GUNU-786799 format. One line per field, with one value per residue (C-alpha): x, y, z; residue number from 1; residue in three letters; chain. Coordinates in Angstrom, 3 decimals, decimal comma. Example, Ala and Ser with C-alpha at 12.3 -4.5 7.8 and 13.67 -1.06 7.14 Angstrom:
REM GUNU-786799
x c(12,300_13,670);
y c(-4,500_-1,060);
z c(7,800_7,140);
resi c(1_2);
resn c(ALA_SER);
chain c(A_A);
This chain:
REM GUNU-786799
x c(-46,304_-49,516_-49,766_-52,571_-53,265_-52,223_-54,476_-56,216_-54,375_-57,336_-59,157_-56,414_-56,177_-59,871_-60,114_-60,374_-63,906_-64,671_-65,183_-67,099_-68,979_-69,410_-70,187_-73,390_-74,268_-74,062_-73,539_-72,402_-74,855_-74,882_-72,375_-70,073_-68,765_-70,262_-67,023_-63,935_-60,668_-58,240_-54,579_-54,790_-58,603_-58,318_-55,853_-58,009_-59,230_-56,314_-56,829_-58,886_-58,352_-55,536_-53,127_-50,127_-51,172_-52,137_-53,274_-55,160_-58,267_-59,152_-62,083_-64,433_-68,372_-69,840_-73,857_-77,536_-79,274_-79,982_-80,932_-77,234_-75,188_-77,119_-76,764_-72,815_-72,947_-74,980_-71,939_-68,728_-70,646_-70,632_-67,478_-65,687_-64,244_-63,613_-65,865_-64,704_-67,412_-66,783_-68,580_-66,678_-63,089_-62,540_-62,284_-59,175_-58,873_-58,378_-61,323_-62,239_-58,516_-59,037_-57,143_-55,432_-58,084_-61,142_-63,882_-64,959_-68,386_-68,400_-71,934_-71,023_-73,994_-76,525_-77,134_-81,072_-82,827_-85,859_-88,712_-88,408_-91,428_-91,329_-94,636_-92,437_-89,077_-87,732_-85,186_-84,954_-81,931_-79,460_-75,860_-74,131_-76,239_-73,158_-73,592_-73,824_-76,557_-79,468_-79,234_-78,852_-82,504_-84,350_-82,861_-85,067_-88,105_-86,183_-84,580_-81,021_-79,335_-77,135_-74,138_-72,212_-67,902_-65,481_-65,566_-69,273_-68,509_-67,567_-68,577_-71,464_-74,493_-73,786_-70,059_-71,356_-73,264_-70,052_-68,544_-70,936_-69,503_-70,405_-68,536_-68,626_-72,492_-72,409_-71,505_-75,494_-77,093_-74,921_-73,174_-75,036_-76,502_-78,538_-79,874_-80,830_-84,226_-83,522_-82,135_-81,594_-79,310_-77,129_-76,295_-72,984_-75,537_-77,258_-80,588_-82,125_-83,312_-85,557_-84,018_-86,094_-87,942_-90,036_-90,765_-88,864_-87,854_-87,934_-89,276_-87,019_-83,098_-81,275_-80,628_-79,970_-77,662_-75,623_-75,161_-73,916_-70,459_-69,799_-67,523_-68,845_-68,385_-72,016_-73,186_-73,618_-76,133_-77,723_-80,554_-80,918_-83,550_-82,358_-84,029_-84,191_-83,944_-86,123_-82,875_-82,808_-83,270_-80,055_-76,415_-73,251_-70,146_-66,952_-63,307_-61,665_-57,688_-55,451_-51,707_-51,391_-53,141_-53,698_-55,476_-57,957_-58,876_-59,801_-62,124_-63,100_-64,405_-65,475_-68,037_-69,171_-69,371_-71,528_-73,988_-74,233_-74,457_-72,812_-74,101_-69,907_-66,775_-63,505_-59,895_-56,993_-53,012_-50,693_-49,140_-53,272_-53,622_-50,882_-51,646_-55,064_-54,461_-51,880_-54,228_-57,775_-57,012_-59,757_-58,157_-57,558_-54,499_-51,103_-49,693_-52,232_-51,131_-54,259_-58,040_-61,331_-64,485_-67,857_-71,328_-74,256_-77,901_-81,192_-83,328_-80,952_-82,303_-80,375_-77,095_-77,066_-77,803_-75,380_-73,066_-72,652_-72,698_-69,643_-67,636_-67,855_-66,795_-63,557_-62,659_-62,101_-58,651_-56,749_-57,622_-55,722_-58,671_-62,808_-64,641_-68,171_-69,568_-72,246_-73,984_-73,565_-71,265_-68,620_-69,909_-68,637_-65,240_-64,348_-65,308_-63,431_-60,133_-61,222_-63,192_-60,235_-57,994_-56,757_-55,885_-54,442_-51,932_-51,351_-49,480_-46,626_-46,666_-47,928_-48,271_-49,661_-51,363_-54,796_-55,504_-59,083_-59,311_-61,374_-61,235_-63,648_-62,941_-61,958_-58,706_-57,925_-55,610_-53,270_-53,481_-52,602_-49,234_-48,504_-49,090_-46,914_-44,204_-44,340_-43,887_-40,487_-39,651_-40,034_-38,570_-42,221_-44,660_-47,678_-51,233_-54,164_-57,482_-60,283_-64,114_-63,068_-66,763_-66,744_-63,495_-62,653_-59,258_-57,818_-54,145_-52,474_-48,747_-45,986_-44,130_-41,659_-43,496_-40,035_-38,317_-39,489_-37,844_-40,364_-42,858_-42,239_-41,817_-45,481_-46,711_-46,020_-46,349_-49,648_-50,058_-49,195_-51,730_-54,559_-52,999_-53,086_-57,101_-57,289_-55,727_-57,230_-60,833_-61,311_-61,517_-59,507_-61,572_-64,625_-65,999_-63,254_-63,475_-61,236_-59,911_-56,740_-55,079_-56,137_-56,736_-53,865_-54,383_-57,695_-56,061_-55,197_-59,007_-60,373_-59,856_-59,615_-62,822_-64,499_-63,269_-64,351_-67,582_-67,361_-65,778_-68,524_-71,661_-68,803_-68,892_-72,385_-73,046_-70,676_-69,044_-66,166_-65,586_-65,610_-66,755_-63,872_-61,258_-58,098_-60,096_-60,954_-59,745_-56,133_-54,905_-53,998_-56,120_-58,975_-61,263_-59,564_-62,371_-60,722_-57,416_-57,257_-58,855_-61,701_-61,254_-62,876);
y c(254,952_253,347_250,375_249,554_245,986_244,792_245,373_242,682_241,861_240,365_243,472_245,963_243,256_244,044_248,008_248,669_245,902_247,728_251,261_250,616_248,807_251,349_254,149_251,603_252,166_255,799_257,913_261,387_264,066_267,843_267,593_266,299_262,698_259,532_257,617_258,620_256,435_258,043_259,051_262,862_263,088_260,178_262,476_264,547_261,592_260,364_262,037_263,535_266,444_263,885_264,804_263,440_259,763_259,498_256,526_256,873_254,739_252,233_254,873_257,210_256,947_260,611_259,072_261,438_258,762_255,955_253,693_254,375_253,906_250,956_249,527_250,218_248,758_245,780_245,482_246,057_243,094_240,517_241,312_241,859_245,239_246,941_250,622_253,401_256,077_259,854_263,321_266,520_265,087_266,995_264,153_264,348_261,149_259,650_258,043_258,747_257,387_255,209_251,959_251,267_248,743_250,076_252,234_255,689_256,837_260,319_261,772_265,392_265,565_264,198_267,704_268,230_268,984_267,288_268,300_270,897_270,443_273,058_271,915_268,839_270,522_268,479_268,359_265,436_266,176_263,925_262,993_265,960_268,915_271,119_271,126_274,939_274,256_272,845_275,914_278,072_276,470_277,014_280,208_282,807_280,402_281,793_278,084_276,274_272,570_272,723_270,690_272,768_271,375_274,225_273,015_273,449_275,139_271,828_269,174_267,016_265,735_261,944_262,162_263,922_261,108_258,491_260,455_261,408_265,404_268,109_271,401_274,491_274,384_270,553_271,457_272,790_270,963_267,364_266,212_264,753_261,849_263,643_266,087_263,291_261,489_258,600_257,601_256,088_253,423_251,139_248,177_246,319_243,829_246,770_246,867_249,996_250,088_252,881_253,319_255,871_259,040_261,942_260,494_261,037_257,146_254,031_250,636_247,529_247,832_250,853_250,904_254,333_254,320_251,881_253,454_257,052_257,310_253,460_255,359_253,428_250,127_249,570_250,803_253,934_256,622_258,630_260,953_262,155_263,164_265,798_267,692_271,701_274,236_277,522_279,963_281,740_285,525_286,159_285,225_287,169_286,111_286,792_286,404_285,184_285,345_283,542_283,687_279,467_276,849_275,107_277,922_278,002_273,880_275,440_277,576_275,232_272,787_275,237_276,470_272,911_272,214_274,877_273,721_276,753_274,789_277,712_277,100_277,112_277,323_276,820_276,791_278,714_278,355_281,417_279,629_279,709_283,062_284,744_282,366_283,452_286,895_287,217_286,107_287,485_290,879_289,675_292,068_288,766_289,395_288,343_288,707_285,663_282,206_280,863_281,952_281,165_282,210_281,241_282,111_282,106_282,801_283,528_287,078_289,685_289,274_285,806_286,682_289,357_286,836_283,743_286,336_288,058_284,494_283,459_286,423_285,763_282,202_283,818_286,344_283,923_282,868_285,948_286,430_289,485_290,249_290,085_290,988_290,476_291,496_293,790_293,566_290,958_292,570_292,431_288,108_288,007_289,594_287,813_284,118_285,166_284,275_280,952_280,354_280,737_278,769_275,797_278,415_280,748_278,009_276,925_280,380_279,314_275,628_274,581_270,558_269,828_267,270_267,876_265,354_264,617_263,192_263,626_263,366_264,703_268,075_268,172_266,383_269,531_271,147_267,668_266,666_269,943_270,138_266,542_267,686_271,061_268,048_265,978_269,191_269,858_266,263_265,697_268,955_269,923_272,648_272,530_274,960_273,781_274,720_272,325_272,378_272,842_272,576_268,435_267,445_267,623_268,138_269,418_269,744_271,004_269,574_271,831_268,972_269,228_267,055_267,188_265,581_261,958_262,710_265,333_263,207_260,280_262,427_264,246_261,068_259,262_262,576_262,529_258,851_259,603_262,304_259,837_257,090_259,869_260,752_257,376_257,155_259,725_258,283_259,772_258,786_257,962_260,157_262,978_264,182_263,447_259,437_256,594_256,166_255,015_257,581_256,056_252,569_251,019_252,767_250,446_248,072_251,040_251,341_248,094_244,976_242,396_240,284_244,212_244,895_241,172_241,796_245,073_242,879_240,472_243,443_244,472_240,907_240,604_243,805_243,583_239,744_239,893_243,228_245,443_248,867_251,191_248,680_249,278_252,089_251,625_247,791_247,112_245,188_242,338_240,181_240,837_237,585_236,417_238,285_241,578_240,505_237,975_239,167_237,580_237,043_239,105);
z c(-15,576_-16,657_-18,444_-21,060_-22,294_-25,450_-28,592_-30,362_-33,142_-34,945_-34,300_-35,692_-39,024_-39,802_-39,116_-43,141_-42,606_-39,122_-40,144_-43,382_-40,917_-38,527_-41,060_-42,475_-39,077_-38,641_-41,756_-42,389_-42,196_-42,382_-39,028_-40,566_-40,209_-38,672_-38,391_-38,024_-39,353_-40,969_-38,339_-38,722_-37,690_-34,928_-33,073_-31,519_-29,550_-28,509_-24,822_-22,450_-19,814_-18,121_-21,048_-19,831_-21,425_-25,438_-27,788_-30,850_-31,150_-33,760_-35,105_-33,658_-34,070_-33,952_-32,458_-32,630_-31,327_-29,361_-31,548_-33,667_-30,102_-29,795_-33,768_-32,411_-29,249_-30,542_-33,137_-31,132_-28,788_-31,524_-32,542_-29,975_-30,366_-27,505_-26,224_-24,551_-24,369_-24,490_-24,039_-23,710_-22,981_-19,729_-17,790_-15,538_-14,639_-18,205_-17,814_-22,053_-23,037_-25,619_-26,489_-29,682_-30,795_-29,222_-31,204_-29,213_-29,309_-28,921_-27,488_-28,565_-30,876_-28,706_-27,543_-27,279_-24,813_-25,024_-22,583_-19,529_-16,766_-14,465_-12,718_-12,160_-11,735_-14,114_-17,880_-19,866_-21,993_-24,217_-23,163_-25,287_-23,274_-21,334_-17,814_-17,872_-20,460_-18,913_-16,789_-19,389_-20,607_-17,434_-16,365_-17,899_-15,546_-12,406_-12,497_-12,490_-12,019_-9,652_-9,888_-11,363_-12,277_-13,593_-16,268_-16,832_-19,698_-21,736_-19,619_-20,708_-18,424_-19,371_-18,728_-15,225_-14,765_-15,700_-13,100_-10,667_-11,092_-8,520_-8,169_-5,961_-4,492_-4,425_-0,579_-0,073_-3,126_-3,939_-7,074_-9,784_-8,030_-5,409_-8,720_-11,258_-11,783_-14,299_-17,670_-20,782_-20,560_-23,467_-22,540_-24,408_-26,513_-27,601_-25,388_-24,332_-20,945_-18,831_-15,498_-13,410_-14,928_-14,065_-10,074_-7,034_-6,801_-8,165_-7,299_-6,842_-7,098_-7,343_-10,667_-11,071_-7,929_-9,648_-12,799_-11,602_-11,113_-12,920_-15,060_-18,403_-16,958_-17,239_-20,602_-21,874_-21,036_-24,180_-22,175_-19,026_-16,572_-13,765_-10,958_-11,862_-8,801_-8,282_-7,796_-5,094_-4,664_-4,162_-3,282_-1,611_-1,449_1,287_1,482_4,250_4,345_6,997_7,761_7,523_5,384_9,369_10,550_7,388_7,412_11,401_10,454_7,530_9,902_13,009_10,013_9,334_13,105_13,167_11,337_8,864_5,141_2,907_-0,967_-1,296_0,601_-1,167_-0,375_-2,326_-0,269_-1,158_-4,759_-5,719_-4,733_-6,294_-9,605_-9,902_-8,528_-11,247_-14,020_-12,900_-10,705_-8,433_-5,560_-3,217_-0,550_-1,598_1,998_2,889_3,089_2,399_1,701_2,162_-0,731_1,447_-0,294_0,716_-0,607_0,489_0,552_2,098_5,401_5,754_3,599_6,361_9,265_7,686_6,820_10,114_11,824_9,412_9,817_13,613_13,866_11,215_13,414_16,149_14,132_13,338_9,376_7,808_6,269_6,025_2,907_2,530_-1,300_-0,700_-4,634_-7,430_-8,669_-5,892_-5,736_-9,337_-8,225_-5,857_-7,492_-10,637_-9,417_-8,486_-11,264_-13,866_-11,348_-13,363_-16,061_-14,180_-12,546_-16,733_-17,115_-14,014_-15,231_-18,169_-17,045_-13,660_-12,109_-10,915_-7,805_-6,740_-3,088_-0,279_3,151_6,820_6,908_10,463_8,847_6,957_9,246_9,104_5,634_4,111_6,871_5,376_1,556_2,516_3,462_0,533_-1,579_0,092_0,031_-3,998_-4,781_-6,829_-6,115_-5,324_-5,469_-3,297_-4,854_-3,483_-2,434_0,986_2,489_1,749_1,927_-1,701_-2,083_-5,823_-4,862_-8,632_-8,902_-11,025_-12,851_-16,312_-18,738_-20,600_-17,894_-17,079_-14,311_-12,925_-14,443_-12,296_-9,382_-10,005_-10,203_-6,745_-4,787_-6,041_-5,489_-1,583_-1,417_-2,042_0,041_2,763_1,747_2,877_5,688_7,281_6,060_3,275_-0,135_-3,453_-5,877_-4,751_-8,524_-11,137_-11,302_-11,099_-14,429_-15,390_-13,138_-9,865_-10,884_-9,572_-5,921_-5,310_-3,837_-1,044_-0,485_-1,022_0,230_-2,479_-1,708_-2,202_-5,191_-6,447_-5,638_-7,866_-10,594_-11,012_-11,012_-13,900_-15,045_-15,680_-17,383_-19,618_-19,545_-21,919_-20,634_-23,346_-21,674_-20,791_-20,647_-18,155_-16,243_-12,310_-12,029_-11,341_-13,900_-11,562_-10,624_-13,495_-15,199_-18,187_-20,157_-19,490_-20,296_-23,026_-26,682_-28,006_-31,565_-33,792);
resi c(1_2_3_4_5_6_7_8_9_10_11_12_13_14_15_16_17_18_19_20_21_22_23_24_25_26_27_28_29_30_31_32_33_34_35_36_37_38_39_40_41_42_43_44_45_46_47_48_49_50_51_52_53_54_55_56_57_58_59_60_61_62_63_64_65_66_67_68_69_70_71_72_73_74_75_76_77_78_79_80_81_82_83_84_85_86_87_88_89_90_91_92_93_94_95_96_97_98_99_100_101_102_103_104_105_106_107_108_109_110_111_112_113_114_115_116_117_118_119_120_121_122_123_124_125_126_127_128_129_130_131_132_133_134_135_136_137_138_139_140_141_142_143_144_145_146_147_148_149_150_151_152_153_154_155_156_157_158_159_160_161_162_163_164_165_166_167_168_169_170_171_172_173_174_175_176_177_178_179_180_181_182_183_184_185_186_187_188_189_190_191_192_193_194_195_196_197_198_199_200_201_202_203_204_205_206_207_208_209_210_211_212_213_214_215_216_217_218_219_220_221_222_223_224_225_226_227_228_229_230_231_232_233_234_235_236_237_238_239_240_241_242_243_244_245_246_247_248_249_250_251_252_253_254_255_256_257_258_259_260_261_262_263_264_265_266_267_268_269_270_271_272_273_274_275_276_277_278_279_280_281_282_283_284_285_286_287_288_289_290_291_292_293_294_295_296_297_298_299_300_301_302_303_304_305_306_307_308_309_310_311_312_313_314_315_316_317_318_319_320_321_322_323_324_325_326_327_328_329_330_331_332_333_334_335_336_337_338_339_340_341_342_343_344_345_346_347_348_349_350_351_352_353_354_355_356_357_358_359_360_361_362_363_364_365_366_367_368_369_370_371_372_373_374_375_376_377_378_379_380_381_382_383_384_385_386_387_388_389_390_391_392_393_394_395_396_397_398_399_400_401_402_403_404_405_406_407_408_409_410_411_412_413_414_415_416_417_418_419_420_421_422_423_424_425_426_427_428_429_430_431_432_433_434_435_436_437_438_439_440_441_442_443_444_445_446_447_448_449_450_451_452_453_454_455_456_457_458_459_460_461_462_463_464_465_466_467_468_469_470_471_472_473_474_475_476_477_478_479_480_481_482_483_484_485_486_487_488);
resn c(UNK_UNK_UNK_UNK_UNK_UNK_UNK_UNK_UNK_UNK_UNK_UNK_UNK_UNK_UNK_UNK_UNK_UNK_UNK_UNK_UNK_UNK_UNK_UNK_UNK_UNK_UNK_UNK_UNK_UNK_UNK_UNK_UNK_UNK_UNK_UNK_UNK_UNK_UNK_UNK_UNK_UNK_UNK_UNK_UNK_UNK_UNK_UNK_UNK_UNK_UNK_UNK_UNK_UNK_UNK_UNK_UNK_UNK_UNK_UNK_UNK_UNK_UNK_UNK_UNK_UNK_UNK_UNK_UNK_UNK_UNK_UNK_UNK_UNK_UNK_UNK_UNK_UNK_UNK_UNK_UNK_UNK_UNK_UNK_UNK_UNK_UNK_UNK_UNK_UNK_UNK_UNK_UNK_UNK_UNK_UNK_UNK_UNK_UNK_UNK_UNK_UNK_UNK_UNK_UNK_UNK_UNK_UNK_UNK_UNK_UNK_UNK_UNK_UNK_UNK_UNK_UNK_UNK_UNK_UNK_UNK_UNK_UNK_UNK_UNK_UNK_UNK_UNK_UNK_UNK_UNK_UNK_UNK_UNK_UNK_UNK_UNK_UNK_UNK_UNK_UNK_UNK_UNK_UNK_UNK_UNK_UNK_UNK_UNK_UNK_UNK_UNK_UNK_UNK_UNK_UNK_UNK_UNK_UNK_UNK_UNK_UNK_UNK_UNK_UNK_UNK_UNK_UNK_UNK_UNK_UNK_UNK_UNK_UNK_UNK_UNK_UNK_UNK_UNK_UNK_UNK_UNK_UNK_UNK_UNK_UNK_UNK_UNK_UNK_UNK_UNK_UNK_UNK_UNK_UNK_UNK_UNK_UNK_UNK_UNK_UNK_UNK_UNK_UNK_UNK_UNK_UNK_UNK_UNK_UNK_UNK_UNK_UNK_UNK_UNK_UNK_UNK_UNK_UNK_UNK_UNK_UNK_UNK_UNK_UNK_UNK_UNK_UNK_UNK_UNK_UNK_UNK_UNK_UNK_UNK_UNK_UNK_UNK_UNK_UNK_UNK_UNK_UNK_UNK_UNK_UNK_UNK_UNK_UNK_UNK_UNK_UNK_UNK_UNK_UNK_UNK_UNK_UNK_UNK_UNK_UNK_UNK_UNK_UNK_UNK_UNK_UNK_UNK_UNK_UNK_UNK_UNK_UNK_UNK_UNK_UNK_UNK_UNK_UNK_UNK_UNK_UNK_UNK_UNK_UNK_UNK_UNK_UNK_UNK_UNK_UNK_UNK_UNK_UNK_UNK_UNK_UNK_UNK_UNK_UNK_UNK_UNK_UNK_UNK_UNK_UNK_UNK_UNK_UNK_UNK_UNK_UNK_UNK_UNK_UNK_UNK_UNK_UNK_UNK_UNK_UNK_UNK_UNK_UNK_UNK_UNK_UNK_UNK_UNK_UNK_UNK_UNK_UNK_UNK_UNK_UNK_UNK_UNK_UNK_UNK_UNK_UNK_UNK_UNK_UNK_UNK_UNK_UNK_UNK_UNK_UNK_UNK_UNK_UNK_UNK_UNK_UNK_UNK_UNK_UNK_UNK_UNK_UNK_UNK_UNK_UNK_UNK_UNK_UNK_UNK_UNK_UNK_UNK_UNK_UNK_UNK_UNK_UNK_UNK_UNK_UNK_UNK_UNK_UNK_UNK_UNK_UNK_UNK_UNK_UNK_UNK_UNK_UNK_UNK_UNK_UNK_UNK_UNK_UNK_UNK_UNK_UNK_UNK_UNK_UNK_UNK_UNK_UNK_UNK_UNK_UNK_UNK_UNK_UNK_UNK_UNK_UNK_UNK_UNK_UNK_UNK_UNK_UNK_UNK_UNK_UNK_UNK_UNK_UNK_UNK_UNK_UNK_UNK_UNK_UNK_UNK_UNK_UNK_UNK_UNK_UNK_UNK_UNK_UNK_UNK_UNK_UNK_UNK_UNK_UNK_UNK_UNK_UNK_UNK_UNK_UNK_UNK_UNK_UNK_UNK_UNK_UNK_UNK_UNK_UNK_UNK_UNK_UNK_UNK_UNK_UNK_UNK_UNK_UNK_UNK_UNK_UNK_UNK_UNK_UNK_UNK_UNK_UNK_UNK_UNK_UNK_UNK_UNK);
chain c(A_A_A_A_A_A_A_A_A_A_A_A_A_A_A_A_A_A_A_A_A_A_A_A_A_A_A_A_A_A_A_A_A_A_A_A_A_A_A_A_A_A_A_A_A_A_A_A_A_A_A_A_A_A_A_A_A_A_A_A_A_A_A_A_A_A_A_A_A_A_A_A_A_A_A_A_A_A_A_A_A_A_A_A_A_A_A_A_A_A_A_A_A_A_A_A_A_A_A_A_A_A_A_A_A_A_A_A_A_A_A_A_A_A_A_A_A_A_A_A_A_A_A_A_A_A_A_A_A_A_A_A_A_A_A_A_A_A_A_A_A_A_A_A_A_A_A_A_A_A_A_A_A_A_A_A_A_A_A_A_A_A_A_A_A_A_A_A_A_A_A_A_A_A_A_A_A_A_A_A_A_A_A_A_A_A_A_A_A_A_A_A_A_A_A_A_A_A_A_A_A_A_A_A_A_A_A_A_A_A_A_A_A_A_A_A_A_A_A_A_A_A_A_A_A_A_A_A_A_A_A_A_A_A_A_A_A_A_A_A_A_A_A_A_A_A_A_A_A_A_A_A_A_A_A_A_A_A_A_A_A_A_A_A_A_A_A_A_A_A_A_A_A_A_A_A_A_A_A_A_A_A_A_A_A_A_A_A_A_A_A_A_A_A_A_A_A_A_A_A_A_A_A_A_A_A_A_A_A_A_A_A_A_A_A_A_A_A_A_A_A_A_A_A_A_A_A_A_A_A_A_A_A_A_A_A_A_A_A_A_A_A_A_A_A_A_A_A_A_A_A_A_A_A_A_A_A_A_A_A_A_A_A_A_A_A_A_A_A_A_A_A_A_A_A_A_A_A_A_A_A_A_A_A_A_A_A_A_A_A_A_A_A_A_A_A_A_A_A_A_A_A_A_A_A_A_A_A_A_A_A_A_A_A_A_A_A_A_A_A_A_A_A_A_A_A_A_A_A_A_A_A_A_A_A_A_A_A_A_A_A_A_A_A_A_A_A_A_A_A_A_A_A_A_A_A_A_A_A_A_A_A_A_A_A_A_A_A_A_A_A_A_A_A_A_A_A_A_A_A_A_A_A_A_A_A_A_A);
């Protein structure tokens, strides 16, 4: 089980006073309460997508402007109150898990699109705009925002920046960091800093690179400037089914090794295929051990050339079936099961852990074989659904939340998968972040000296370690400020 630091008794004793002070900074509006302090409503914020862990916060603040965020952070800093930033709460690593003495700052009401500049191909949006909302705002002019995490209907751009989110199409277009131009950043002292902006690069240190993926450890992002891209003329998908996971892994390696970069290259194994087919009726072959969904884009001639080359590569590995979409509707049918995969697996097992490790694509056959062996050893079923093109694994480990031993095994199984990712030259996370889930595994990938340098950066931005505490860094080895509650 994940350990959390003890709450600050002085802060808990002042709860009513703190809530009243926060209400003066963020008053109620037509949208509802600016501050939530009663226990019943706080239950909605006690967890995020990693729902195995729960802890109601001290209070929740729902600001509507950067100025309000700055005022709340300034107050919390002056009074030694811990802060947990939150977007839509879709984090799968416990990135938005509160503490009992922490104030959650929810940015979901900051949801305006502030500017769209088609000539310079950028959009400026508030942190609470959903990922898909950016594409919807520019689609009529033939543009889109490239990163597309599976939760794109709900997840918010501020959270995407904090976790450096990816998605199925990041193989070609990159993750959030590759599609980001600038942010409005608020420090724990309440200072507002503009970093980057409507240009390709900024002078000086790469602050934008440092902040992206920092998981709320350094400050809060309230506005984001993103690249928008001209949409391709069209896209088509193909489905290739194989007799084993290892063979499908070899196919992925062969595709990447050929120099072809599809828009997306997704993997599903037998448990995932059956779950998704029962859920979406997408026409997936149920006799296959694994399948790949491969998408290309461009004009029709480009699509035909690329699909022809991909069919030839897949054909070398004796596929059970190859199906190429001829229309947009057929492509949508192929994608239907994959897009609903997490919900589909939930029909088989209401409780599962969604892991997130990254490996070199050449290691896919070996890693998939080892995951299968681990599954047998732990006696827990696993469904593999992931972005195979960039080696970003998402094994779904199924367990029974009502059985503590089953949960313990699931956690140990997940830790072994992530250790394997590092062992073969990969890393602990691809797009979900470290959060609390992988916090105690950071020593597997980083040396003590490397972690100390990272902690030093954290301390420079947040000397009292008030921002998103108990995340990212193992609790042992933290500076005293991180574990000793400051007097409120």
